[in-house]
C-alpha positions in Angstrom: 15.1 0.2 -16.6 16.9 -0.8 -13.4 16.5 1.2 -10.3 19.6 1.9 -8.2 19.8 0.8 -4.6 17.6 2.9 -2.3 19.5 4.5 0.7 16.9 4.3 3.5 18.5 7.0 5.6 18.7 9.4 2.7 15.2 8.6 1.7 13.9 9.3 5.2 15.7 12.6 5.4 14.4 13.7 2.1 10.9 12.8 3.0 11.0 14.8 6.2 12.6 17.8 4.4 10.0 17.9 1.7 7.1 17.5 4.2 5.7 14.2 3.2 2.4 13.8 5.2 1.3 10.9 7.2 -2.0 10.7 5.4 -1.5 11.6 1.8 1.3 12.7 -0.4 1.5 13.4 -4.1 3.8 11.3 -6.2 6.7 12.9 -8.1 4.7 14.8 -10.8 1.3 13.5 -9.6 -1.5 15.1 -7.6 -2.3 14.7 -3.9 -5.1 12.2 -3.4 -8.4 13.9 -2.5 -9.6 13.5 1.0 -13.3 14.0 0.6 -15.1 11.1 2.1 -16.8 9.0 -0.7 -20.4 8.2 -0.9 -20.8 4.5 -0.2 -23.2 2.0 1.1 -20.5 0.2 3.0 -19.9 1.1 6.7 -17.6 4.2 7.0 -14.1 3.4 8.1 -13.1 4.3 11.7 -11.0 7.4 11.4 -9.2 9.7 13.9 -11.4 12.9 14.2 -8.2 14.9 14.7 -5.9 14.2 12.9 -14.7 -1.6 -14.1 -12.5 -3.4 -16.2 -8.9 -4.4 -16.5 -6.6 -1.8 -18.0 -6.9 -1.6 -21.8 -3.9 -2.1 -24.0 -3.5 1.7 -24.0 -1.4 3.2 -21.3 -3.4 4.0 -18.1 -2.9 7.7 -17.4 -1.4 8.6 -14.0 -4.4 10.7 -13.2 -6.5 7.5 -13.1 -4.3 5.7 -10.7 -4.2 5.8 -6.9 -1.4 4.1 -4.9 -2.6 3.4 -1.3 0.2 2.0 0.8 0.8 0.9 4.4 4.3 0.3 5.6 6.0 -0.3 9.0 9.5 0.8 9.8 11.3 -0.5 12.9 12.6 -4.0 13.7 11.9 -6.3 10.7 12.6 -9.9 9.8 15.9 -10.0 7.8 17.1 -13.4 6.5 16.1 -15.2 9.6 17.4 -12.5 11.9 16.2 -9.0 12.8 17.2 -5.6 11.4 16.0 -2.0 12.2 14.7 -0.2 9.2 14.2 3.6 9.2 12.1 3.2 6.1 9.8 0.2 5.8 10.2 -2.2 3.0 6.8 -1.5 1.5 7.4 2.3 1.5 10.6 1.7 -0.5 8.7 -0.4 -3.0 5.8 2.0 -3.1 8.1 4.9 -3.8 9.7 3.1 -6.7 6.2 2.6 -8.2 5.2 6.2 -7.5 8.3 7.6 -9.1 7.7 5.7 -12.2 4.0 6.5 -12.5 3.7 10.0 -11.2 0.4 8.9 -9.7 -1.4 10.0 -6.5 -0.5 8.4 -3.2 -2.5 7.8 0.0 -0.4 6.7 2.9 -2.4 4.5 5.3 -1.4 5.2 8.9 -2.8 3.6 12.1 -3.9 6.0 14.9 -2.4 3.4 17.3 1.0 2.9 15.6 2.4 -0.6 15.4 5.3 -1.3 17.8 8.9 -0.9 16.9 9.6 -4.4 18.3 9.1 -7.2 15.7 7.7 -9.7 18.2 5.2 -7.3 19.6 4.0 -6.4 16.2 3.6 -10.1 15.3 1.6 -10.7 18.5 -0.7 -7.6 17.9 -1.3 -8.7 14.3 -2.3 -12.2 15.4 -4.8 -10.7 17.9 -6.2 -8.4 15.2 -6.7 -11.3 12.8 -8.3 -13.5 15.5 -10.7 -10.6 16.2 -11.3 -9.7 12.6 -10.4 -6.2 13.7 -10.5 -2.9 11.7 -7.7 -0.7 13.0 -8.5 3.0 12.9 -6.8 5.0 10.1 -5.5 8.5 10.7 -7.5 11.2 9.0 -10.2 11.1 6.3 -10.1 8.5 3.5 -9.6 9.6 -0.1 -12.4 10.0 -2.6 -11.7 7.2 -5.1 -14.5 8.0 -7.5 -12.1 9.4 -10.1 -9.7 6.5 -10.2 -10.0 3.5 -12.5 -7.0 1.7 -10.8 -6.1 1.4 -7.2 -2.7 -0.1 -6.3 -2.8 -1.6 -2.8 0.7 -1.9 -1.3 1.3 -3.5 2.0 3.4 -6.1 3.8 2.2 -9.7 4.2 1.7 -10.6 7.8 0.8 -14.1 8.8 -0.1 -14.9 5.1 -2.4 -12.0 4.5 -2.3 -8.2 4.3 -2.5 -6.4 7.7 -6.0 -5.8 9.0 -5.7 -2.1 8.5 -5.8 -2.8 4.8 -9.2 -4.4 5.4 -10.2 -1.1 7.1 -9.3 0.8 4.0 -10.7 -1.5 1.3 -14.0 -2.2 3.1 -14.8 1.4 3.8 -14.6 2.9 0.3 -16.7 2.1 -2.8 -14.4 0.3 -5.2 -17.1 -0.9 -7.6 -15.8 -1.1 -11.1 -12.2 -0.4 -10.0 -9.2 -2.5 -10.9 -7.3 -3.4 -7.7 -3.6 -4.3 -8.1 -2.1 -6.0 -4.9 1.6 -5.2 -4.3 3.3 -6.9 -1.3 6.6 -7.2 0.5 7.1 -10.4 2.4 9.5 -12.8 4.1 8.4 -16.0 2.4 4.6 -15.8 1.7 4.5 -13.9 -1.7 1.1 -12.4 -2.2 -0.3 -14.6 0.6 -4.1 -14.4 0.6 -4.2 -10.8 -0.7 -6.2 -11.6 -3.8 -8.7 -13.6 -1.8 -9.0 -11.0 0.9 -9.5 -8.0 -1.5 -11.9 -10.0 -3.6 -14.1 -10.7 -0.6 -14.0 -7.1 0.8 -14.6 -5.4 -2.6 -16.8 -7.8 -4.6 -17.6 -5.1 -7.1 -14.0 -4.6 -8.0 -11.7 -6.6 -10.3 -8.5 -7.8 -8.6 -5.8 -8.0 -11.1 -2.3 -9.4 -11.2 -0.2 -8.8 -8.1 3.5 -8.1 -7.5 5.3 -9.7 -4.5 8.8 -8.7 -3.6 10.9 -10.2 -0.7 11.5 -7.6 1.9 15.3 -8.1 2.0 15.5 -7.6 -1.8 13.2 -4.6 -2.2 16.0 -2.1 -2.9 17.0 -4.1 -6.0 13.5 -4.7 -7.3 13.5 -2.0 -10.0 13.5 -4.4 -13.0 10.6 -6.4 -11.5 8.7 -3.2 -10.9 9.2 -2.1 -14.5 8.1 -5.4 -15.9 5.1 -5.5 -13.7 3.9 -2.0 -14.6 4.5 -2.8 -18.3 2.2 -5.9 -18.0 -0.6 -4.4 -15.9 -0.6 -0.8 -17.0 1.1 -1.1 -20.4 3.9 1.3 -19.3 
């Protein structure tokens, strides 16, 4: 099945009109991810006070899948130049996956939003990597105890997922869970996503990833279908 090109402006208007939250939003026919803090021996994630095994050959039910995604709109790299995006590349890709699966979605948002300016975001990311920072996530984290599979969708910044993804993965108990990395990138593919997630969640199994170039994400429907068919037997 081939997905049509995503109109970013239409997507954004539709999201605002349907009240898509900054913290968690149910996919298509799916449920909203729970927000009860899980019981875990790992340090709790910093949050804003206000605001197993690989899948079997059988189809993985939507109720067993959580899609956790971080995306950044604004000025982005675009074929060697820059382009303003009203909807971030990763959000476009995550929406394609969510529409196909009808799963639950948790949107990872920073309490200190990343800048609109591309260069400023790059500089901040380098500082966070150098400091091994854990950027604070808006709101409570989801209870993942009921999920057998967690899809982790994010861009690749400086050859690895943004540090806010480390905040998320490190703070919840993913023991026995299958993690599927999904990334958008300029030229780094999955980068070090498998290595990073394996180190942060040693009790989880990191499965096959999907990497889509940011400039090509709107036309990635066939790649998404093939990936879900391989990893979740869709």
